[in-house]
C-alpha positions, 0 to 999 in steps of 0.5 A, a space after each residue: 476529515 468529513 463523516 463520508 471519508 470516515 465511512 469510506 475508510 472504515 467500510 469492511 465487506 462481507 463482515 457479518 455473513 463471514 464472521 457473525 457469531 450469533 446471539 451466544 457471546 457477550 461481545 455480539 452486540 459490540 461494534 468496532 469500526 476500523 479507519 485504515 490510513 497509509 499504505 497497503 501494509 497498514 491495510 493488511 494489519 487492519 484486515 488482521 485486526 478486523 478478523 481477530 475481532 470478528 472471530 472473537 464475536 465483535 461486529 465490524 461496523 460500516 459506520 464510525 458513528 454509532 460504533 462502540 469502538 473505533 480503531 484508527 490504524 495510522 501512518 507516520 511516514 512523512 509529515 503529511 501522513 502524520 497530519 492526516 492521522 492527527 486530523 482523523 484522531 481529533 475528528 473521531 474525538 469530536 464524535 466521541 464527545 458528541 456521544 456518537 462513538 465509544 472507545 478510541 484505539 490508535 494503532 500503527 506507526 504514529 502510535 508506535 513513534 509518538 505513544 507518550 505524546 499522544 497520551 499526553 496531548 489527547 487524553 480522550 484516546 483510550 488505548 495506544 497500540 504499536 506496529 507489532 501489537 496487531 495480534 493483541 487487538 482483542 485483548 486491548 479492546 476488552 481492556 478498554 471495556 474494563 475501563 483500562 487505558 493500555 499502551 502496547 508496543 511490540 515493535 519487533 513482533 512478527 505478524 501472527 501466524 494464524 490471525 484471520 483476515 477480514 478483507 477491507 477491499 474487493 475479494 478478487 484482489 489481495 495483498 500478501 505481506 511477506 515481511 515486516 520491518 526494514 534493514 536498509 536504514 536510508 537516512 531520511 526514513 523512520 520506518 526502521 524505528 517504527 516497524 523494527 528490523 526486517 523479519 521475513 515470514 515463513 514460506 509455508 505460512 505465506 503459501 497457506 495464507 495465499 491459498 486462503 485468499 484464493 479460496 475467498 475469491 482472490 485472482 490477483 495477489 500483490 506481494 508487499 514488504 518494505 523491501 520484497 527483494 530482501 526476502 530469502 529465496 523470493 523465487 522459491 516463494 514465487 514458485 510455490 505461489 504459482 502452483 495455486 490454481 485459481 490465482 491469475 496474477 502475482 505482482 511484485 511491489 517495493 523492490 530495492 534497485 540494488 537487489 533487482 538482478 538478472 535472475 529475478 528479471 529472467 524469472 519474471 520474464 518466463 513465469 506465466 503468472 508473475 505480472 510484467 511489472 516492477 515497482 522500484 523506488 529509486 528515490 533519486 539519481 544524483 550520486 551525491 544526493 544518493 550518498 547523503 541519503 545512505 543509498 548506493 548507485 548513481 544515474 548510470 547504474 539506474 538507467 542500466 537497470 531500467 534498460 536491462 529490465 526492458 530488454 529481458 521482460 517483454 512489455 514490462 511496466 516500470 513504476 518508481 518513487 522519487 524524493 525531492 528537496 533533500 538537504 543535499 539537493 541543489 539546482 545541479 543535483 535537481 537538474 541531474 534528476 530531471 535528466 534521469 527522468 527524461 532518459 529512464 521514461 518510467 511508465 508511472 512515477 510518484 514524487 514526495 517532498 522531503 520532510 525531516 523525521 526525528 530519530 533519522 540520520 538526516 535529522 541533523 542536516 536540518 531542512 534547508 530547502 524551502 517548502 515552496 522550492 520543494 513543491 515547485 520541484 515536485 510539480 516540475 517532475 510530475 509535469 515532465 512525467 505526465 508527458 512521458 507517461 502519455 507517450 509510453 501508454 501509446 504503445 498499447 494501442 491496437 493490442 489485446 490485453 487481459 483486464 481484471 474488471 473492478 466496476 461495471 455500470 450501464 451507460 445510457 447510450 453505449 451499453 455496459 461500461 467497465 473499469 479495471 486494470 491490466 497486469 501492468 497496473 497495480 491497485 490504488 496507485 496506477 491508472 485504469 482501463 476503461 472499456 465498452 462491453 456488448 456482453 454482460 461482465 462482472 466485477 472480478 472477471 478477467 476479460 480480453 480488451 482491445 486497446 483503442 486509445 490512451 491518455 496520460 495514465 489510463 487506457 481505453 478499449 472494447 471487450 473482445 
């Protein structure tokens, strides 16, 4: 991992002006850099660690090099994520050996699942924190300052209620983590082992946090959890969040297909601030593969769900995630999956290749599908989906849509240009809107764009 990637991963916005404690505290000149890897749920954890440290008087640095401490918040969902985490750790160790950084603290899923292995293999790591130890970050840093080498677990600990968040992204878009852990126990997934059982956060606590985020400038709120549809009285929570006046968009991410019912679809269709968007990771469509995965349903059930969502929610945008190369997937099962992709016609679709994870029920099945075959299947699905997505996005041409502006720049010949997202595009994972603007526009502003054209993932237009 290059130094520039470190800087990009570790950038923390508004840190000094929001949390600088002045010259009075012993920690005032101690700096901490955060490298946040993995999913949006990890990002929220990183923001909370940054907030706790800044409140305690530490400075959050925009550079890894020169930091007194580096916190690496890791992912371990699949082998590729583990490899990225290990590469990042070893590159940070090299910085430490060169005298460019002080203490190294490894947090998150890799730390939770492999704490003893990490300590034995990489003695340069000063502290290891499991997924539930977010609230202990200040104590851990101070222990390292004293020369201690703590290992903190806390897998089943919930998110601390009043831990401040120091945002790692733009102020106008925020994630709200409504629960931690998972009870689904899909046979391929290590998340329950790494994050513990499902624990929902109290509704009033989430509303308070959402108000705080809105007061800091958030107009878009993305609800996340391992499975948001397990949240008790999700619709009641959405009702509360819609009352926050300055919020414009509320988006639902990671909805389990078994629990996306007519009541939720009807609510999304009539609720003015809920984005007409659903991320429903179905993983596969062949009955035998789904059963081997520990999941229910089959192709016809999933197609019925897609059809129902489109019938109830006007212009709904649907995203899904698939897993190819699972031990039960042969040629027939893969062909069945391709048939499903052709019929479902998702707007956005991502594909992972299966990697066996220790401690999961599928571990005993081995890894019979060759890596090359897995990758070929992934590419076949993505190639198929590319054509579907390109065709799906044509339906937006000549329509007027609200767009949340992310970036603005000046084109030498065409005036102001902007990049943003419409309500059917989630941050980080989906496509973008690119538009020309004759009037000044700014990041975080909501503008109306007339769509003129589209490509495989993105759409193009002009500000009205």
